[in-house]
N, C-alpha and C positions, 0 to 999 in steps of 0.2 A: 896467640896464647887468650886472648879473648875468644875468639870462635872457639875453643876448643869449651870454653869454659861455658858456654851458650848453650851447646851441644849435651854437656852433661846434665845441666839444670833441664834441658828441655829432654832429655831421655827420662831423668827423674818424673817429673810432673807426668811423662807418659804413662809412666810403671807406675806411681798412682793412683791414675786415673785406671788405668786396666784393671789394676786390685782392689778397686771401690767397685767399679760396674761387676766385675767378678761378685764380687761380697753383696751387692745389691739385689742381681740376678738369684741367687742362691737363696736369699731371706724372701722373696716375692714367695716363694712355695706354690706355686702356681705352674702348670706346664707352659704356656704361655711366658713364663717370667724370663724362660734362658732365650725365647724371641723379640724381649721386649723392642730391641731395636729395629730387626728385620720386618718386625709387624708395622713397626711405626712408616717405615721406607716401603713396604707396599699401600700405604695408604696415603702415598702420595699424590696420586691423581685424583681424590678428593678433594685435595685443599681448595679448590676455587669453590667447593660446594659448601664446607666449612670453615670459611672467612668471617670475622666477623660481619655482620650484616650482610651476608649474600643471599642472593634467591636464586642462586644457577642449581639446579637439578642436576644429582650424580651423575657423571658420565659411564659408560659402558665399563670401562677399566674398573672404576670406582666400586661400581654395584660386585665386578667379579672379585676384586679382594676382600671387601666386604662379605662376602658369600664363603670366602677359601680362606678366611682367616675364622671365622666364627664367634659365637656368643664370648666366649670366653675370654678370647683375646684382646674382644674389645673392649669389654670390660675391664679386664685391667689395665687397658691404656686410657680409658675415661677415667679410672681411680688414680691414675698415674699422677705425676708430677706436671705440673701447668705446661700448656705448647702454644709455645710462639703462634700468634696469628690464629689460633682455632676457637671458633667458639662452642664449647662441649655440649652448649645444648643442640646447635643444629647440628654437631657428631652424634648424640646420642640419637637423632631421627632418621640417621642416614638408612640404615635395616630396614626398618618400616618404609620407605622411599624407595629402596632397594628390591622391597619382597621378599627380604630374609624374613620376617617375619620371629626372629627371637624375641625369647622372653627379656622383660626390661633388667638392666642389671640391679642388684638388690645390694 
């Protein structure tokens, strides 16, 4: 009986999260808004380069992800909610370090 209640509570919480995330995606009103999470996942190879106080240059996988995502998606990520263990200043310098030459986020 207790296990069934835990499953029901978990299901309700999961549904709330899914509904809220779909509402957030729709309200972003940006082409990258629908893929915020997937864009974030694609940038996982960049994590060592954007960790606080990091001096590591971006690797090839990171630069490929930066170039694939493009400036609009990177700006959505940069202006989005804080990301744990990511220095936004370092993250905003990645396009230049990867020779992507995107205009700065406005």
